Structure formats: structure tokens, C-alpha cells
N, C-alpha and C positions, 0 to 999 in steps of 0.2 A: 504494500500500500504506500503510495507516494504521499509525503507530507510536505506542507508549505509553512514557512515561517510567517509571522505577522507582517514583516517588511515585504516579503515576496508577494504575499496576498495583496497588499496595498498597491504594489507596482503592477501586478498582472491584471487585477480587476479595475484599478483606477478609482477607488473610493477613498473617503477620508477615514482616519482612525476612529473618529466618533461614530461613524455609520456602523463600522464593525462592532464596536463596543455596545451600541444600542441593540444590535441583533443578538449579541451574547447575553445581555441583560434580559432580553425578551425570550431567552432560551430557544433561539432559532439556530444559532451556531453553537457548537460544543467543542471549544478548543481543548487540546491535550497539552498538559504541562510536563516538561522534562527538565528538571533542574530550574534554571532561570529562564528557559526558553518556552515559548508557546507555539504549538503547531496546529495546523488545520488539515483536514482531509480533502480529497477531490470533491467529495459530496458537499462539504462546507463551501468550497469554491463555486460549485454549480449553484448552490442556494444564493450565494453572494452575487453572482452574475444576474440571476433572476431578480433578486431584490433591487439591484441597481437599475435593471431595465424597467421594472415596475415603477420605481421612483421617477425615472426619466419620462415615463408615460403620465405622470401626475398622480399616481396612487399614493395616498397618505400612508404613514408608517403603520397605523392600525390595520389598514387593508393589506399591506405587505405581509404583516404577521399572519393574518388569516389565510392568505393565499399560500404562504409557505407551509403553514400547518396542514392545510388540505393536501398540498403536494406531498408532504411526508406521509400522510395517511394513505394516499393513493399508492405511493411507492411500497409501503408496508403491505397493503392489500395485494398488490401484484406479486410481491415476494411470497406471501403465504399461498396464493393461488398457484404460483409456479411450483412451490414445494409439494402441494397436494397433487398436482398433475404429474410431477416426477415420480412420486410414490405410487400413484395409480398405474403409470406405465411400467414401473418395476414389478408391481404385483401382476399385471397382465402378462408381462414377459415371462415371469417365473411360473405362474399358475395356468396360464391359458396358451401361451406360445409354445408349449412343448410338443 
């Protein structure tokens, strides 16, 4: 898993430090701390790009929070669905595909 420092996140996405901090406080981004360093995942970066795009479209911060929360829920639902389908195919292959 690739990780990004706070500084590299600022440079890549092009947002202000306060924007990232607000998303952390809203529990939209979940940085990982290692020693004195803070790191973010690619998933955090994708959320940040989406949040930036939404802000540029005029969506207020509360709206950004809601949209990102819904996006997270949809991602988790898709992952759960994919897991069920994978287990179903395994079962079919093992029990019916003989």
C-alpha cells in the first residue's frame, strides 16, 4: 500500500493544510501516524480529490461531508457484495462444478 506524507498530499492535490485538517476533524480522512510523521493512503487521496472538486463546484463543507460519507458506504457495500459473490462462486465451483 502506497502512503503519502502530509506535504506530498498538499502538493499532489493542491489544497490548503486547513482543508485537510477540516476533513480529518470531520473524520472523513484517517491519517496514520508513524513517529512524528503523518501518512495518508491512496483512498484518502481519492477522497481529497473528490472533496476538492466538490468545493470547486460550490458545494459547502457540510455537503462535502455527506457526499463523502455516502461514497464510503457505497464502497463498503460493493466490497461486501463482491465478497458474497466470490464465496458463492467458490461454493458453486466446489459443490456443483464437479
